[in-house]
C-alpha positions in Angstrom: 162.6 137.5 110.0 164.4 139.4 112.6 167.3 137.7 114.5 167.4 137.3 118.2 169.9 140.2 118.4 167.6 142.5 116.4 164.7 141.6 118.7 166.8 142.3 121.7 167.9 145.7 120.5 164.3 146.9 119.9 163.0 145.8 123.4 162.4 148.1 126.2 162.8 147.1 129.9 159.2 146.1 130.3 159.3 143.8 127.3 162.5 142.2 128.5 161.0 141.4 131.9 157.9 140.0 130.1 160.2 137.5 128.4 161.1 136.1 131.8 157.6 135.4 133.1 155.4 132.5 132.0 151.9 133.9 132.5 149.4 131.2 133.5 146.6 133.2 135.3 143.4 132.0 133.8 141.3 134.3 136.0 143.0 137.4 134.8 142.7 137.2 131.1 142.0 140.9 130.6 145.3 141.7 132.1 147.0 139.1 129.9 145.5 140.5 126.7 146.6 144.0 127.6 150.1 142.8 128.3 150.2 140.8 125.0 149.4 143.8 123.0 152.1 145.9 124.7 154.7 143.1 124.2 155.1 142.6 128.0 154.4 138.8 127.8 157.0 136.4 126.5 155.6 133.0 127.6 152.0 131.8 128.1 151.4 128.5 130.0 148.6 126.0 129.2 147.0 126.7 132.6 145.6 129.9 130.9 144.0 127.8 128.2 142.5 124.9 130.2 138.9 126.2 130.4 138.7 127.9 127.0 137.8 125.2 124.5 136.6 121.6 124.1 137.7 120.9 120.5 140.9 121.3 118.5 139.6 124.2 116.5 138.9 126.1 119.7 142.5 125.6 120.8 143.8 126.7 117.4 141.6 129.8 117.4 142.7 130.8 120.9 146.4 130.3 120.2 146.2 132.2 116.9 144.4 135.0 118.8 147.2 135.2 121.3 149.9 135.1 118.6 148.1 137.8 116.6 147.9 140.1 119.7 151.5 139.6 120.8 154.0 142.2 119.8 157.0 140.0 120.7 157.8 136.4 119.7 155.5 134.4 122.0 156.5 131.1 123.6 153.7 128.7 124.5 154.4 126.3 127.4 152.7 123.1 128.7 153.5 120.1 130.9 152.3 117.3 128.7 154.3 114.6 130.5 152.0 112.0 128.9 151.1 114.0 125.8 149.0 117.0 125.2 145.8 115.2 125.8 146.4 115.1 129.6 146.6 118.9 129.6 144.6 120.3 126.6 141.9 117.7 125.8 143.4 117.1 122.3 146.2 114.9 120.9 147.5 111.5 121.8 147.5 110.1 125.3 150.7 108.3 126.2 151.5 105.9 129.1 153.6 107.2 132.0 157.4 107.7 132.0 157.7 104.6 134.3 155.8 102.6 131.7 158.3 103.8 129.2 161.0 102.6 131.6 159.4 99.2 131.9 159.6 98.9 128.1 163.4 99.3 128.4 163.4 100.8 124.9 165.4 103.9 124.0 163.9 103.7 120.5 160.4 104.0 121.9 161.6 106.9 124.2 163.0 108.7 121.1 159.7 108.2 119.2 157.6 109.3 122.1 159.6 112.5 122.5 159.4 113.1 118.8 155.6 112.4 118.6 154.8 114.7 121.6 157.0 117.3 120.2 155.4 117.2 116.8 151.9 117.5 118.3 153.0 120.4 120.5 154.5 122.4 117.6 151.4 121.7 115.4 149.3 123.7 117.9 152.0 126.3 118.6 153.6 125.0 121.8 157.4 125.5 121.7 158.3 124.3 125.2 157.2 121.1 127.0 157.9 120.5 130.7 159.3 117.0 130.2 161.1 114.6 130.5 161.2 113.8 134.2 164.8 113.0 134.9 164.4 112.4 138.6 165.9 109.1 139.8 163.0 107.8 141.9 165.1 106.3 144.7 162.5 106.7 147.4 159.6 104.3 147.1 157.5 106.5 149.4 157.8 109.5 147.0 154.2 110.9 146.7 154.7 113.2 143.8 157.2 111.6 141.4 156.6 107.9 141.5 155.4 106.7 138.1 156.3 110.1 136.6 159.9 108.9 136.8 161.5 106.6 134.3 163.3 104.4 136.8 165.2 104.3 140.1 168.4 103.5 138.1 170.5 106.5 137.0 171.8 104.8 133.9 168.3 103.9 132.7 167.1 107.5 133.3 170.0 108.8 131.3 169.6 106.3 128.4 165.9 106.8 127.9 165.9 110.4 128.9 168.5 111.3 126.3 166.6 109.5 123.6 163.4 111.3 124.6 165.1 114.7 124.6 166.7 114.0 121.2 163.2 113.3 119.7 161.6 116.3 121.3 164.3 118.7 120.2 164.3 117.3 116.6 160.6 118.2 116.6 161.5 121.8 117.3 160.4 121.8 121.0 162.4 123.0 124.0 162.3 120.3 126.7 162.4 120.9 130.4 164.4 118.1 132.0 163.1 118.1 135.6 163.3 118.6 138.5 166.9 119.9 138.9 168.8 118.9 141.1 166.4 115.9 141.5 163.1 115.2 143.2 163.3 111.4 143.4 164.7 111.0 146.9 161.9 112.8 148.7 158.9 111.7 150.7 157.1 115.0 150.8 155.1 116.7 148.0 156.8 120.0 147.3 153.4 121.4 146.3 152.5 121.2 150.0 155.8 121.8 151.9 159.5 122.0 151.3 161.3 118.7 151.2 164.9 118.4 152.4 167.4 116.0 150.9 170.2 115.4 153.4 172.5 113.5 151.0 176.2 114.4 150.8 177.7 116.1 147.7 179.3 113.0 146.3 176.1 111.0 146.5 174.1 113.8 144.7 176.7 114.0 142.0 176.6 110.3 141.3 172.9 109.8 141.5 170.5 112.7 141.4 172.6 115.1 139.4 174.1 112.7 136.9 171.2 112.6 134.5 171.2 116.3 134.2 175.0 116.6 133.8 175.0 113.9 131.1 172.1 115.2 129.1 173.6 118.7 129.2 176.7 117.2 127.5 174.3 115.8 124.9 172.7 119.1 124.1 169.6 119.3 126.2 168.4 122.9 126.0 165.9 123.3 128.9 165.8 122.4 132.6 163.1 122.9 135.3 164.1 123.5 138.9 163.0 121.8 142.1 161.6 123.6 145.2 163.8 121.4 147.4 166.4 122.2 150.0 169.8 120.6 149.4 172.2 121.7 152.2 175.2 119.9 150.5 174.8 122.1 147.4 174.6 125.5 149.1 177.6 127.7 149.3 179.2 128.4 152.7 177.2 131.1 154.4 174.4 131.0 151.9 170.9 131.1 153.5 169.0 127.8 153.6 166.9 128.3 150.5 165.5 125.7 148.0 167.4 125.0 144.9 165.1 127.2 142.8 166.1 130.2 144.8 169.8 129.4 145.3 172.3 131.2 143.1 175.0 128.7 144.1 172.8 125.9 142.7 171.3 127.6 139.6 174.3 129.6 138.6 177.3 128.2 140.3 176.5 124.5 139.8 174.2 124.4 136.8 175.7 127.2 134.7 179.3 127.4 135.7 180.2 123.9 136.8 178.0 121.9 134.4 178.3 124.3 131.6 174.5 124.5 130.9 173.7 127.1 128.1 170.0 126.4 127.7 167.0 127.8 129.5 166.4 127.4 133.3 162.7 127.4 134.1 161.5 127.6 137.6 158.9 125.1 138.8 155.6 126.7 139.6 155.7 129.6 142.1 152.2 128.7 143.1 153.5 125.8 145.1 153.1 126.2 148.8 156.7 125.3 149.5 157.6 128.7 147.9 154.5 130.8 148.0 153.7 130.5 151.7 157.3 131.0 152.8 158.4 133.8 150.6 155.3 135.4 149.0 154.7 136.1 145.4 156.9 139.1 144.9 159.9 138.1 146.9 159.9 134.6 145.4 159.9 136.0 141.9 162.8 138.3 142.6 164.8 135.6 144.3 164.3 133.2 141.4 165.7 135.8 139.0 168.6 136.5 141.3 169.4 132.8 141.5 169.7 132.6 137.7 166.3 131.4 136.5 165.6 132.6 132.9 161.8 132.0 133.0 159.7 131.8 136.1 156.3 130.0 136.2 154.1 132.8 137.6 151.6 132.0 140.4 148.5 131.3 138.4 146.3 132.2 141.3 147.3 135.9 141.1 147.3 138.7 138.6 150.6 138.4 136.6 151.0 142.2 137.0 152.0 141.5 140.6 154.9 139.4 139.5 155.8 141.8 136.7 155.9 144.8 139.0 157.9 143.0 141.6 160.7 142.3 139.1 160.5 145.7 137.5 160.7 147.5 140.9 163.7 145.3 141.9 165.5 146.4 138.7 164.7 150.0 139.3 165.9 149.8 142.9 169.1 148.0 142.0 168.2 144.8 143.8 168.3 143.1 140.4 171.0 144.3 137.9 170.1 145.2 134.3 173.0 143.0 133.2 171.3 140.0 134.9 168.1 140.7 133.0 169.8 141.3 129.7 171.8 138.1 130.0 168.7 136.0 130.6 166.7 137.7 127.8 169.4 137.2 125.3 169.6 133.6 126.2 165.8 133.2 125.8 165.8 134.9 122.4 168.8 132.8 121.2 167.1 129.6 122.2 163.8 130.7 120.5 165.8 131.5 117.4 167.5 128.1 117.5 164.1 126.3 117.7 162.4 128.5 115.1 160.3 130.4 117.6 161.0 134.0 116.6 157.9 134.4 114.5 154.3 134.5 115.6 153.2 132.4 112.6 149.5 131.4 112.8 148.7 127.8 113.4 147.2 125.8 110.5 144.1 123.8 111.7 144.5 121.3 108.8 148.1 120.4 109.9 147.1 120.1 113.5 144.2 117.8 112.6 146.5 115.5 110.7 149.1 115.3 113.5 147.2 115.3 116.8 145.9 111.9 117.6 147.2 110.5 114.3 147.1 106.8 113.7 150.9 106.7 113.8 151.0 108.3 117.2 148.2 106.2 118.6 149.9 103.0 117.4 153.1 104.2 119.2 151.2 104.8 122.4 149.7 101.3 122.1 153.2 99.8 121.5 154.7 101.5 124.6 151.7 100.3 126.7 152.0 96.8 125.3 155.8 96.7 125.9 155.4 97.9 129.5 152.9 95.5 130.9 154.6 93.5 133.6 153.4 90.2 134.9 154.7 89.7 138.5 152.7 86.6 139.4 150.7 84.3 137.1 149.6 81.2 139.0 146.3 81.2 137.1 147.0 83.3 134.1 146.0 83.7 131.4 142.3 83.6 132.0 140.6 81.2 129.5 137.2 82.7 128.9 134.3 80.8 127.4 130.6 81.1 127.0 130.0 79.6 130.4 132.6 81.5 132.5 131.7 84.6 134.4 134.1 87.4 135.4 133.8 90.0 138.1 135.8 93.2 137.8 136.0 95.2 141.0 137.3 98.7 140.7 137.4 101.9 142.7 135.9 105.3 142.0 137.7 108.4 143.3 136.2 111.7 144.2 139.0 113.3 142.2 137.6 112.0 138.9 136.6 114.7 136.6 138.8 117.3 138.3 142.0 118.9 137.2 145.1 118.1 139.2 146.0 121.4 140.7 149.3 122.9 139.5 150.0 119.9 137.3 147.6 120.8 134.5 146.2 117.3 134.0 142.7 115.9 134.3 141.6 112.8 136.2 139.3 110.5 134.4 137.4 107.6 135.8 138.5 104.4 134.1 136.4 101.6 135.8 133.8 101.6 133.0 136.5 101.5 130.3 138.2 98.6 132.0 134.9 96.7 132.0 134.3 97.4 128.3 137.9 96.3 127.6 137.3 92.9 129.3 134.0 92.4 127.4 136.1 92.1 124.2 137.0 88.6 125.2 133.5 87.2 125.3 133.1 86.1 128.8 130.1 87.3 130.8 131.6 90.1 132.8 130.1 92.2 135.6 131.5 95.4 137.1 131.3 96.3 140.8 132.5 99.8 141.6 133.5 100.7 145.2 134.6 103.9 146.7 138.3 104.8 146.8 137.9 104.9 150.6 135.6 101.8 150.9 133.0 101.8 153.7 131.0 98.9 155.2 128.5 98.9 152.3 131.4 98.4 149.9 132.8 95.6 151.9 129.4 94.0 152.2 128.8 94.2 148.4 132.2 92.7 147.6 131.8 89.9 150.2 128.4 89.0 148.8 129.6 89.0 145.2 132.6 86.8 145.7 130.9 84.6 148.2 128.1 83.7 145.9 130.2 81.4 143.8 128.7 83.0 140.8 132.1 84.1 139.4 134.8 81.9 137.9 137.3 84.8 137.8 137.7 87.9 139.9 139.8 90.9 138.9 140.6 93.7 141.4 141.8 96.9 139.7 143.8 99.2 141.9 144.0 102.7 140.5 147.0 104.5 142.0 147.3 108.1 140.8 149.9 110.8 141.4 148.0 113.9 142.4 149.5 117.1 143.7 148.3 118.4 147.1 146.6 115.1 147.8 147.3 113.2 151.0 148.1 109.6 150.1 149.1 110.5 146.5 150.7 107.5 144.8 149.6 105.2 147.5 146.7 102.8 148.1 144.4 103.8 150.9 144.3 101.4 154.0 140.7 100.5 153.2 141.6 99.1 149.8 144.5 97.1 151.3 141.9 95.5 153.6 139.6 95.0 150.6 142.3 93.1 148.8 142.8 90.8 151.8 139.0 90.3 152.0 138.9 89.3 148.3 141.9 87.0 148.7 140.1 85.2 151.5 137.0 84.6 149.4 138.7 84.1 146.1 142.4 83.2 146.5 143.1 83.0 142.7 141.8 86.5 142.0 143.9 88.8 139.8 145.4 92.0 141.2 145.7 94.5 138.4 147.9 97.4 139.5 147.0 100.4 137.3 149.8 102.7 138.5 152.6 102.5 141.0 154.1 99.1 141.6 155.3 100.4 145.0 151.9 99.5 146.6 153.0 95.9 146.5 155.3 96.6 149.5 152.2 96.9 151.6 150.4 93.8 150.3 150.9 90.1 151.1 152.2 88.3 148.0 149.4 87.4 145.7 149.0 84.6 143.2 148.2 86.7 140.1 149.6 90.3 139.7 149.9 92.5 136.6 151.3 96.0 136.7 150.7 98.7 134.0 152.3 101.9 135.6 149.4 103.9 134.2 145.6 103.9 133.6 145.5 105.4 130.1 143.1 103.5 127.8 146.0 101.9 125.9 147.6 100.6 129.1 144.2 99.2 130.2 143.7 97.4 126.9 147.2 96.0 126.9 146.8 94.7 130.5 143.5 93.0 129.5 145.2 91.5 126.5 147.8 90.0 128.8 145.1 88.9 131.3 143.2 86.9 128.6 146.3 85.6 126.9 146.0 87.5 123.6 149.5 89.0 124.1 152.4 88.2 126.4 153.4 90.6 129.1 156.9 91.8 128.1 157.7 94.6 130.6 160.3 94.5 133.3 160.3 96.4 136.6 162.3 99.6 136.1 162.5 100.0 140.0 163.1 97.9 143.1 159.8 97.3 144.9 160.8 94.8 147.6 162.9 91.6 147.9 160.3 89.7 145.8 160.1 92.3 143.0 163.5 93.8 142.1 164.6 95.8 139.2 164.4 93.9 136.0 161.9 91.3 137.3 159.0 90.3 135.1 157.6 86.9 134.1 
């Protein structure tokens, strides 16, 4: 096997530039295949693979096809914040990072990082865009929310470090994100550019500290944030987001923090970058700032990005020394993680690891440890042959769609929740309403709870983080009104929060509340287990919600 230095010495300029671009353009696969065969692609993102298969063997065949065509050691990249299954239809589905935070367990964090890393390597992926190291200090944050571990810096550091340790032991490069921090924003950077007006000392003590500390502990990958931090920019530097700032990426991250791993830009498809700077200029500015790998705009032919950087080198706008330094670093990190060979994936090994019993049990344990009971005046429910239960849940128009630029899919979970409740024997009905309930929904709910037919009523609030969506991470006003309508007709109903606990800031204090931080199957089952008394809710809030529900609270 060749060393990183030997690979570098044999590369031409085109191949070096290819190492710095993560190609994700699913609509331009002919261009991708041509570039693979010429060695002009160094990293392929899972966005390119989303539509290509339904089963594990299809993924393995496609990955092996790419590896076989590539003339240079190929790096495969995916988000996989909650496991590969949320991006690639295969593998284990894990609860959210905030659910992990609610468990309070660094041991579970380590095992989760290790499990996701093992599954990733089993199908050829050497880089995963996780963990989220943002300190979610703004409850109105529409795009981080339950993707974050906590709003406490120390908790983010403790669990984040354990997670990174597990992932790197599995041979996967992590992307701690989003440097310098996306937790103190109230704007989705997919839509427009947030500005964080905190002073330098605050940023160093809160947002930046998880990154600084994990760098000391050996974290080898970081993803950037498309956010403007005036306090971090050099005097006289233009007002540019962190991703495009040399003083932030090189001066602060490289020189001051001593980071020697890979800097990966967040997606250059995001409107906060693409609409303001354009595809070509943004790519060149990202390289100038010090990014090693840029996530190419998946809506355009990757040749556009490639030629923009190539032309900038030829014109002298980008120095060859800058390119060489980045490429040597990429190859060195690939060598450290055993990623300098295009070894074909073994289907049998992948079948044994992905969705293994061990990993499923781990996901179930994280879910069980995270379930947080905030109110329990009438819990647990005591089902019997005579009792009747009504489950009211919402259906979103987003279900069945992919979350744009986050590489995950949204699944409807109302039916699964209903089936989970049926495990406890009580006669249980399901009433599905629209995410934006209309008068028919209100009439149906009013009739159902007013009939006195039901001994127990459960309202499931699904709160999902979805890029580009207005109201992401929040509960629509109509559902807030629906909760009040249900409370008036059935005061002892159970509010089941399947997602962000922050919605409780908008709701009058209820008598029975359980929070899961996620709506994966294992979180739903664990919540139902707690509802019916089969297991105790052991989770503690990893964030401040309001004066009633502070960090560490949980019955």
